[in-house]
N, C-alpha and C positions, 0 to 999 in steps of 0.2 A: 492608631489613627494616622492617616496620611498627613504629611506636612502640606502646607498651603501650595507649595510649588508643585506637588504631586497631583493636585486636583485639577481636573480638566473639565471645562464647561462647554456647552453647546447652546446656541441661540437658534431661533428658527431657521437662519440661513444655513447653518451647519447641519441641522437636521434635515433640511431639504436636500443638500448635497449627499448626505449619508444615505438617504432613501433613494438615491439614483437621480437626483436632479428634479425632484417635484417642486412645484410652485408654492408660493406663500399660502394661497387659498388651501391647497391640499395639506400643507404642514399644519395649518390651523385646524382643519378637520381631524386630522390624526391626533394632534396633541390634546384635543377636547374629549378623546375617548376615555372612558373610565379605566380602561386597562393601560393607558399610557402613564409613564411615571409623573408624579407631581413635580412642578418646578421647584427649585430650591430658592429662588428669589424672583422678584420683580424689580427690574430696573427701569430707568426712564426709557430706555431703548426696548423694553419688553421683558419677557420671561426668560430665564436661563434654567438649564437642566444640568444635572451631573452627567458628563459623558459616559461613565460607566452604566448608569441607570438606562440611558437611551440604548447603549450597545446591548444590554441585557434584553431589552425589549425587542430589539432587532433580532436577536438569536431566537427568542420565542415566538415572534409574530411574522418575521421576514427571513426565515432561514436561508432563502435562496440568495440573499445578498449579505448574509452575516460575515463572510469572509471576502467582501468585495474590496474595491480599490481604496475606499475610505475607512475600512474596517480595521480591526486589530492586526498588527504586523506579525 
């Protein structure tokens, strides 16, 4: 199990940037899809997702941006 320091999270803003700069409304639409990963928590500021789960979704559903500027190094 990874240590807490190894866990990376993404909120809607980070997901929007990761998907090429899409806006809040589009992020909301995408994150509501049944095939999008479940958020791991809901905070006062909104939902958060494990970055690894989002990256896996990007690899499966948006392969054209999988190795983009915000993707894995």
